[in-house]
N, C-alpha and C positions, 0 to 999 in steps of 0.2 A: 694209476700203474698196476698189470697183471699181467700173467702168462701169456705170450703171442704179442705184446706191445712192441712196435718198432720206436726206439728210443736212441737218441742223439745224447754223448756226451756233452757235457755243458762248457766244460774248460779246455785250453788249448786254443791252438790256431786253426783258423779254418783250411781246408773243410775240416769239420769236426767229425769224429769217427760214431758210425751207427752199430747198433747192437739190437738184439731181440732176446727179449726178457723170457727166460728159460725157466726159472724156479723164484718162488718168493718164499719168506721165512712165515710161518704163524705167527703174528703179534698182534695182540688188541693197542698195542701203543706204537704211535708213528714214530717214536722215538728211537724203540729198539726194531722197527721193522727193516727187514735187508732183501734183497733180490739178487741172483746170478744173472747174469747176461752172456748171450755168445754174441762175439763180433761179427760184423759181417763186410764183406770185401775181398778184392783180392789180397791186399796187403794187410798184414797185424798193423794195428795203430800201436803208436808208443803206450797208450793206457791200457792195451792187454796185457802187456808187458809187467807194468805196474800191477794190475789186479788180477794177474792170471793165477793159475795153478798148472805149476811147472812148465809154464811158457805158453800154454796152450792158448786157444781161441776162446774159452770158458772160464770166466770170472771166479774168483772168490766170491763171499757174501759181502756186498757193499750196499750203501745207504742209498736210497732212492733219489734222494736231493742231488746227486750227482749227474743225473740224467735228467731230458725231457723227453716226453711224449712226444712223437711224429705221427704216428698211427695206431689206431687203436681198433685193435682185433673185436669186432662185433659180436 
């Protein structure tokens, strides 16, 4: 998972919210690795409120295991 990848939130009911990875923390350890995402779609998903910065579409730093890659930017 890297910047530019389209990801889907793993938890919750269908349809699960989609996001784009916009930043990743530099870490050699997979345990400490974190990403930031921007939620896509016309409505903000509930997950965006849980992981948001001031209720915006951009998340705080979250663990990548909460997402699955849907499309990899070449």
